[in-house]
N, C-alpha and C positions, 0 to 999 in steps of 0.2 A: 591295433591300438590307435586311437585318434591322435593327430599331430598336436603337440603342445603349442599354444599361441602365446607370444610375448605381449604383456600388457604393462601399463605404467603403475597401476595401483590395484591391490586386492584388499578390500575391506572385508575382514573375515571374523567369524565366530560371534556375530551380533544377532540381535533379534530384528530381522528386516521386515519392516512394515511397508509393503511395496506400493500400496494404493493403485495397483494395476487393475485391469478389468475384473480379475477374480478376487481382488482384495486379499491377496495372499499375505499371511504373516508367517515368516520362515524362522523357526528357532534354529540356532547355530547356522545362520545364513551368511551369505557373502554377496558382494557386489564387485565386479571387475570393471575397471576404467581404463580406457585407452584414448590418449589425447583428451578431447573435451567431451567424450561420449561414454555412456555405459555400454559395455559389450556383453555382459552376462550377469544374471541374478539367479541365485539358487542356494542349495545347501553348500556349506563350506567344503566338505570333503569332495563333492562333485566338481566345484570350481577349482579347487586346489590341484586336481588331477588334470584339468583342462588348460589352466593358465599358469604362466611363469611370470610373476610380477617383478618389476624393478624395486617395488616397495610394498611392504605389507603393513596394514593398519589393523591393530588388534581392537576389535569392538566388543570384547567380552563384557557382559553386564551392561551393555548399552543398546539402546534402540537406534536402528538405522532407518532414516526417513528421507523422503524427498524434501528439498528445501521448502520452507513455508512461504506463502504468498500473501502479502498485504494488499488488498484490492482497492483501497481508498485511503489516501492521506494527503497532507498538504506540505509542500516545501515552504520553509519559513517558520513553521510552527515550533520546531524544536528549540528555537531561541526565545520563545514566548511562554514557556511553561509558567503557570500560576499567576501571570501578570493580571492584575485586576481582581484577584480573589474570586468571589462569587458573582461579581457584577458582569454579566454577560454582555451588556451594552457597552461597558467601558472596555472590555477585552476586544470586542469587534471594532470599536473605534480605534483602539491602539493598533490593531492589525492594519487598518486602512492607512493610518498615518505612517506606520513603519514601512509597509510594502510600497507605498507610492512616493513618499517624501523623505524618509530617513534611512533607508537601506542603501548600501553600496555593493560593489562587486564582492568585497571581502565578506559581507554579511551572507550573501547567497551561497558562496563557496564554503564558508565555514559551517553554516547551517547544514548544508548538504553532507559535508564530512561527518558532522555530528549525528545526523539522522542515519546515514549509511552505516556508521560505526555501531550505533545502537541496534539497527536491524541485523547486521552481521553477527553480533554477539548473541542475538536472540534467535538465530537460525532462520531469519527471513532473507531469502536469497533473491526474491523479486518483490519490488514494491512500486505501487502507483503513487505519484506525487503531483498534485496540481500545483502549478507555479504561482502560489499565493493562496488566498482564502479569506477567512473572516466571512463577510457577506460578499463573496464573489469579487474580490479585488485582486487582480492578477498583475504580475510584474512583466508587462508586455509592451513597454515603451521602447525597448532596445533588446535585441537578441542576446546581448552579452550576459545577461543574468541567467538565462537558461543554459548558456554555454558554461558558465562557472558552476552551476549545479551539476551538469553532466560531467565536467572535468573531475569533480570530487568523487562522484560515483565510480567513474572509470578507475581512478587511483585506488579506491577501496576494494574494487573487484566484484561488487554485486551487480544486480540488474535493476534498471529503473525504467518505468513507463512514465514519462513526463507529459502531463496534460497541460496544453496551453490554449488560450482563447481570450476573448475580450473581457474586460471588467464590466460589471453591471452598468446599465445606463444610470444617469445621463452621461454623455460625452459631448465635448472633449473633457478630459480629466487631467488635472495637473500632476505631473511626475517630476521629481527632482533627481538629477544625476550628480553624484559626488565623486570627484577624483582629485588628483594632485594639483590640478589647476583651479580648483574651487568647486562651487555648487551652482548648477544652472537648472532653473525650473521652466518647463514648457508644457503647453497644452497638447494632449495627444487624443486624436479623434478615432473613431472606429476604423476608418480606412487605414490609418497608420498602424493600429493594433493588428489588423489583418495582415498587412505586409510584414510586420515583425513575426507573426506566427508562421507565415509561409517561409520566411527565412530560417526560422528555427527547425521547421520540418526538413528543409533542404540541407541544412548543415549538421543536424544532430541525429535525425532518424537513421537507425542502423549503425550508429557509431560503435566502436569497440567490438567489432565482429558481432553486432546485433545485441549487445548487452544494453544498449540505450535505444529505446523506442519512443516515439512521440505519438501521443493521442491528442485529439481535439476536445475542447469542452466549451460550454456556453452556460451562462447563468440561467436558472430555471424561471420560466414565466409563470407566476402564480398570483394573479390578481385577486383570486378568491380568498387568499390568505394574506396578501399584502396589497391592498387596494391601490396604493400610490403608484404601483408599477404600471397600471393600466394605461396611463398617459404615454408610455413608451412602447406600446404594442407594435408599432411599425418598426421600431429599432430591433425588437426581438425577432420579428418575422424576417427582416432583411438579413440580420446576422445569421439566423438559422439557415437561410437559403444558401449563403455563400460558404459557410463552414461545412455544411452537409455536402456541398459539391466538392470542396477540397478533400474531405474525408473519402468520398467515393473515388476521386481522381487518384489519390495516393494510397488507397486501400488502408486507411488508418482506422483505428478504433476510436470510439466516441463515448464520452462520459459526461454526466452532469451531477452536480452536488446539491442535494436538498429537495428531492421530489417528495410530494405529499398528495393528499387526496385530490384526484382529478387532473393532476399535472402531467402524468404519464400519458393518459388518453389524449390530452391536448397536444403534447409533444409529438405523438404519433399521427393523429388525424389532421392536425392543423399545420404542424411544422415539419413533419417527415423526418424526425430525428431517431426513431427506433428502428433497429435492425439487428441481425445476428452479431454485428460488430459493436453493439452498444452495451455498456454496463452502467447502470444508473444507481446512484447512491442514496442512502437513507430510506426513501420510499415508505414513509409512514402513513398509516391510516388509509391505505389504498382502497379504492372502490373496485367493484367487480369489473367495471370497464377498464380500469388501469391494469388489472391482472390479465384480462383478456387481450389487451394490447401487447403485453409481453409474450403471451402464448402465441399470438398471431405472427409476431415479427421475429421471435427467437431472442429478443433482448434479455439480458441478465440483470440481476439486482445485486447490489452490494449492501449488506446489512452491517451497521456500525453499532453494536450493542452497548458500547461504552460512551457513546456520544450524547450530547445534550438533546439532539433530535429524538433519540430513543427514550428520553424522559418525557418530552411533551407529546409523543405519539408512539405507536408501535408499528414496526415493519412486520407484516404478516408472513413471517418466514415459513412456518409449517404449511400454511395455505398455498403459498407460492410453490413450494416444493411439490405438494400434492397435485398442483395444476400442471406440473412439468416444467416450471421455470428454474433455470440454474441460478442458485444463490451462493454468493461468496461472502466472506467476512472481511471487513476492513477495520483498521485501527482508528480512522478519522484523524490520524496525526498524533503529535506528541503534546498538544496543548488544547485547552488550558489545564486539563486534569487527567491525562491518560498517557499512553506511550506505545511502543512498538512490540510489546510482549503479546504475541498472538495466542499463547497458551491462556493468558488472562482473558482475552476476548472470546475464545472458545468456551471457557467456563461460564463467563457472563452470559453468552448467547443461550446456553442450555438453561440456566436458571431463570433468565428473563422470561422465556416463553413457557417454561414449566409453571412458573408462578402465575402467568396470565391464564393458562388453562387449568390451573390447580391439578396438574397431572404430571407426575415424575417420569412418565413414559415418553413424553414429547422430546423430540430431537435426540436420537440415540448417539452414543459417543462416537461411533464410526462416522456418522453423518457430519458432525461438526468438524471432524478431522478432514473429511472430504472438502469441506467448505474453505479450508485454508491450504489445500493442496490441489487435487485434480479438478474440483469444481471451480476453484478460483482461476486455475489455468484456462478452463473452458470459458469462463466469463471474460477473460482478457484475450481470448482467441490465440492462446499459445500452448494449448494442451498437446499439440503434436510434438512439442519440444521439452516441456517441463511438467511438473505436477505429479509424477509417479516415477518409480524406479523400474524402468523397462529397458531392455536392450535397444539401442538406437537413439534413446533420448539423451539430452544433455546431462552431464554428471553434476547436477546440483543436489548435494547430499549433505545431511547433517547427522551428527551423533548426539544422542541425549543420554546422559549418564543416569542409569537407573539404580546404581548402587549407592543410594543416599537415604538417610533416615525417612524422609517424607515420601519416598517412592518404594519402600519395602512393604511386604515381601515380594520376591521375584515371581510374580504371576500376572496374568491378564494385562499384557503390555499396553494395549490400546487404551484401556481405562486409566492406567497410570499416566500415560502421556496426556490425556485430555482432562483428567480430574485433578492431578496432583503435581505435574511438572510445571516449571516456570522457565522464563528466559535464562535464568542463571544456571539451569541444568544442561544447556547446550554446550558441549565441550569441543566440538569440531564442526566447522562449516567449510564446505567445498562448493565452488561455483565453476562450472565448465571444466572440471577436472583439476582445478587449482585449489590447493588447500589455503584458505584465507585465515583460518583460526584453528589452532590445535592445542589441546590441553588447556583450553580457556585463554590462550595467549594469541592476540591478533598479530598476524604476520605481514599483512599487506600494507599497513600504514602505521605510523607512530601514534598510538592511542594517546599517550601522555601529552604529546605536542598539540594534538587536536584539542584536547580538553583544556590545556593551558590558555589557548587563545580565544576560547568561546566567550568567556565573561568579558574580556576586553572589547571584542567586536559587538557583543550585545549591548554593553553599557554605552557605547558610542551611538548606537541606533536609538536607545531609550532617551539619551540626552537630546539628540536632534529632534525627536518626535515630541519632546516635552511630556513624557508619560512616566517619569521616574516616580511620581507620587503613587502610581498604581502598584508599586512594589511594597507599599506600606500595608501592614495587616489592618483589615477593617476593624472598627471598634466593636462590631457585633460578632467577632470571631469566637468568643468564649461564652459559655454559660447560658446559651439561648438555644431554642429549638429551631429557629429560622434566622437567616441573615437579615 
C-alpha cells in the first residue's frame, strides 16, 4: 500500500477541467494542493486514498478550473467607466488629463484595489495592466505610482504583470504631482521616463514571491494610420532601441497596445521588437507580412473582442491560430464600456468571428477557453507556472457554480462554462494555494471599504482634470439610431 501524503487542501467531487496537454475533463475529480503548488489531479476516490488533507473543499456541482488570465488591460481605467459617454475623443482626452495632471498616489492605489477586486471575484487570477492608457499616456514621471498599484495587488492576493514604458511623443510632457504639501507640475522627458521605468523594474519585478512582474511597453508607431506621428520617427526608433535592450538585459516580456495593418511587420523589421517574449495587442486588419512576422519570431497576439479597436477593424484570430500563432484574449480594461468578466469576452470572441465568416463552426468552445487559460499563459511566458491544473504548477484555481438556472442541466461542462457562465458564477478563487474568495465572499481585503472610497477618490480626480461635465448624459442618448 502506498504511503499517504499530507497536503493542505483537497478540492474534491468537482468537474475538473484541467487544460492540461490532454485537455482532460474529469468527472468527480479532485485537485490536491500543498503549499503554493498543485501536487495531484485525478479522480476523487484515487486522490482521497493517496492524500490526507488539512482541509477538504467540496466542489460538487461545480467546475474546477485554472485561474483565468486577462492578457491586456489598463491600470487607471476602472475609475473612468462611462465617462464621456459615446464620445471616444472626449474619453481619450480625459484619460490624458487625469493620468498626467489630476491623479495622485491614492488614485492609482484605489484603482488597483478596485480592478484587482473585480478580477478576483471574476476568477481572473493573473492580469496584465499597462500603467495608463487612452492614447498611450503612461504614469511614468515617478516610480511611486507603479509602487502603489503593486501594493494594492499584493494586498488583494492576485497576480499582476505591470507594463511600463514612455508616453507617446512629443516629450517633454507635463506631469503634476499632488501630495500633502500641494501640487507641483514639471516637464518630464524621455530620458527621465526611462530612468523611472528602470527603477520600477528594479524595485517591483518579482515582488510578492513573483506575483508581481514587470513588462515593458512602447507606443505603436503607425504613420500610415496616424500621419502626424511621422515627425517623431526618430523618437520612436531611439526609445525602441533602449527599451528592447532593457527587456533583453532583464529577460522581461514586451507588449504594445494598438497594432494594426502593417505595424507589426515594421515593429519587427525596423524596430526589432518582436520575439517569443512579445505579446502584441489588438492587431486589427493585419497583413500577410504582419502574420508572417509573428510566425517567424514566435510573438503572440492578444485579441480584445470587446474593445473599440475591434469595432473599427478585425483581429484575424482564426487565421492567426491556423498559422501557428498563440492568441490570447484580453479585456482591454474596465472602461469606457467593458469590464473584467472574461466569460463575457470569450462569448463575444466566438460570436464576433462566427458572424464575420457567417460560420457557426469557427472557434470551438474549448479553443476560446484555452485563450483565457493555457494559451494566455503561453503568450505571457508563464505557462510553466500557471494556465492549467497539473502537478507542479502553482495552485491558481477557481470554482464555478454550475447548479444555477442558467447553467442547467448538468451536462457538457465546457460548453456551459464558455456559453452560459458569467463572472457572478465564480464562487471560489485561490491563488498560490491561498483561498482569496470562498462562497462568493472575499477574504483577502475588505470589499466594502474599497468600494466606499472609490467615488471619493475618482471625484477628486475629475475635479482636478476639469472633466466633470463628461459625466452628463449626452442629449442624443435616447430615441435615436446614432449618437
